[in-house]
C-alpha positions in Angstrom: -165.0 112.4 -34.4 -165.2 115.4 -36.8 -164.4 117.6 -33.8 -167.6 116.6 -32.0 -167.1 116.0 -28.3 -168.5 112.5 -27.5 -170.1 111.6 -30.8 -171.8 108.5 -29.4 -173.6 110.6 -26.7 -174.6 113.1 -29.4 -176.3 110.3 -31.4 -178.1 109.0 -28.3 -179.3 112.5 -27.4 -180.7 113.0 -30.9 -182.6 109.7 -30.8 -184.0 110.6 -27.3 -185.1 114.0 -28.6 -186.8 112.4 -31.7 -188.7 109.9 -29.5 -190.2 112.6 -27.2 -193.9 113.0 -28.2 -194.6 116.4 -29.6 -195.8 118.4 -32.6 -193.2 116.8 -34.9 -194.2 113.2 -34.1 -197.9 114.2 -34.3 -197.4 115.8 -37.7 -195.9 112.5 -39.0 -198.7 110.4 -37.6 -201.4 112.7 -38.8 -200.0 113.0 -42.3 -199.7 109.2 -42.5 -203.2 108.7 -41.3 -204.5 111.1 -43.9 -202.4 110.3 -46.9 -200.5 107.1 -46.3 -196.7 106.4 -46.4 -196.0 109.0 -49.1 -197.7 111.8 -47.1 -195.9 110.6 -43.9 -192.5 110.8 -45.6 -193.3 114.2 -47.1 -194.0 115.4 -43.5 -190.7 113.8 -42.4 -188.8 115.8 -45.0 -190.6 118.9 -43.7 -189.5 118.2 -40.1 -185.9 117.7 -41.4 -186.1 121.0 -43.2 -187.4 122.8 -40.1 -184.7 121.2 -38.0 -181.9 122.2 -40.3 -183.1 125.8 -40.3 -183.1 125.9 -36.5 -179.8 124.0 -36.4 -178.0 126.5 -38.6 -179.4 129.4 -36.7 -178.1 127.8 -33.5 -174.7 127.3 -35.2 -174.4 131.0 -36.0 -174.9 131.8 -32.4 -172.4 129.1 -31.2 -169.8 130.2 -33.7 -170.1 133.8 -32.5 -169.6 132.8 -28.9 -166.7 130.6 -29.7 -164.9 133.4 -31.5 -165.8 136.4 -29.4 -166.7 135.3 -25.9 -165.1 132.0 -24.8 -166.2 132.5 -21.2 -169.8 133.1 -22.2 -169.7 129.9 -24.3 -168.9 127.9 -21.2 -171.9 129.5 -19.4 -174.1 128.5 -22.4 -172.9 124.9 -22.1 -173.9 124.8 -18.4 -177.3 126.4 -19.2 -177.8 123.7 -21.9 -177.2 120.9 -19.4 -179.6 122.6 -16.9 -182.2 122.8 -19.7 -182.0 119.1 -20.5 -182.5 118.3 -16.8 -185.4 120.7 -16.6 -187.0 119.3 -19.7 -186.6 115.7 -18.5 -188.1 116.5 -15.1 -191.1 118.2 -16.9 -191.6 115.0 -19.0 -191.5 112.9 -15.8 -194.2 115.0 -14.3 -196.6 114.6 -17.3 -199.9 112.8 -16.7 -201.6 110.3 -18.9 -204.2 111.9 -21.2 -205.6 112.0 -24.7 -203.2 112.7 -27.5 -203.6 116.2 -29.0 -205.2 116.7 -32.3 -203.4 118.3 -35.2 -205.1 119.6 -38.4 -203.1 119.1 -41.6 -204.4 120.0 -45.1 -203.9 117.4 -47.9 -201.1 117.9 -50.5 -199.1 120.3 -48.3 -197.7 117.9 -45.7 -194.0 118.9 -46.2 -194.6 122.6 -45.9 -197.0 122.3 -42.9 -194.6 119.9 -41.0 -191.7 122.4 -41.7 -193.7 125.3 -40.3 -194.8 123.3 -37.3 -191.2 122.5 -36.5 -190.0 126.1 -37.0 -192.5 127.4 -34.6 -192.2 124.6 -32.0 -190.8 126.4 -28.8 -189.4 123.1 -27.5 -187.4 122.5 -30.7 -186.1 126.1 -30.8 -184.9 126.1 -27.2 -183.5 122.5 -27.5 -181.4 123.4 -30.5 -180.1 126.6 -29.0 -179.1 124.8 -25.8 -178.1 121.5 -27.4 -175.2 122.3 -29.7 -172.9 124.0 -27.2 -172.9 120.8 -25.1 -171.1 118.9 -27.8 -168.7 121.5 -29.0 -165.2 121.3 -27.5 -163.1 124.3 -28.5 -159.9 122.3 -28.3 -160.9 119.8 -31.0 -163.5 121.9 -32.9 -162.9 121.9 -36.7 -165.2 124.8 -37.6 -167.7 124.3 -40.4 -166.7 120.6 -40.8 -167.9 119.9 -37.2 -171.2 121.7 -37.6 -171.8 120.0 -41.0 -171.2 116.6 -39.5 -173.6 117.4 -36.7 -176.2 118.6 -39.2 -175.8 115.5 -41.4 -176.1 113.2 -38.4 -179.3 114.8 -37.3 -180.8 114.7 -40.8 -180.0 111.0 -41.3 -181.3 110.0 -37.9 -184.5 112.0 -38.4 -185.1 110.4 -41.8 -184.5 106.9 -40.3 -186.8 107.6 -37.3 -189.4 109.2 -39.5 -189.4 106.2 -41.9 -189.9 103.7 -39.0 -192.6 105.8 -37.4 -194.5 106.3 -40.6 -194.4 102.6 -41.5 -195.6 101.7 -38.0 -198.4 104.3 -38.2 -199.4 103.0 -41.6 -199.5 99.3 -40.7 -200.6 99.6 -37.1 -202.6 102.8 -37.3 -205.4 101.8 -34.9 -202.9 101.0 -32.2 -200.3 103.7 -32.8 -202.6 106.6 -33.2 -203.9 108.3 -30.0 -202.5 105.7 -27.5 -202.4 107.6 -24.2 -200.5 104.7 -22.5 -197.8 104.6 -25.2 -197.5 108.4 -25.0 -197.2 108.3 -21.2 -194.5 105.6 -21.3 -192.5 107.5 -23.9 -192.7 110.7 -21.9 -191.5 109.0 -18.7 -188.7 107.1 -20.4 -187.5 110.1 -22.4 -187.7 112.3 -19.3 -185.6 110.0 -17.2 -183.0 109.7 -20.0 -182.8 113.4 -20.4 -182.3 114.0 -16.7 -179.5 111.4 -16.5 -178.0 112.7 -19.7 -178.0 116.4 -18.6 -176.5 115.5 -15.3 -173.8 113.5 -17.0 -172.9 116.4 -19.3 -172.9 118.9 -16.5 -170.7 116.8 -14.1 -168.2 115.9 -16.9 -167.3 119.5 -17.7 
């Protein structure tokens, strides 16, 4: 679809990535707790903006490899699969604890969420390792493929952010700071990433 290798798996991987507890999720919950649904959705747009910036920087690197160094591109694909397995294993090894605290200033939720996303090391590495896994040179359609991937990520992030913000708004006491919920999400996402990374590596 649109030159994306295994579009269904691409969608599943994005959903898993979104569900992993981290600075992005924490920014949405914190903004919602401070300013309600409107603030939470502003933070969601900030996360989308940060993701899109990282995404297109990754696209620039992937395009260069596809054009100039095809063999190096295959190596990057393998490194991406290894990274997913490593990230999953790390999440499986996390221990239950208190949720981190994030300070956000009122009326600047979009900008702050965008900056948090741009400087999140996990997001940076994930995007750099993620895109090559779903780019098949034999069916790749250039800018159309990358634009379809970017649009898919933006739509899924908006939908996820909307659900999370509404849950945080109506169930704030239970959603915010739940160590058990965070631990369960970490373990589940970790297992899925390990399986997903192995599947991608073995299918190449």
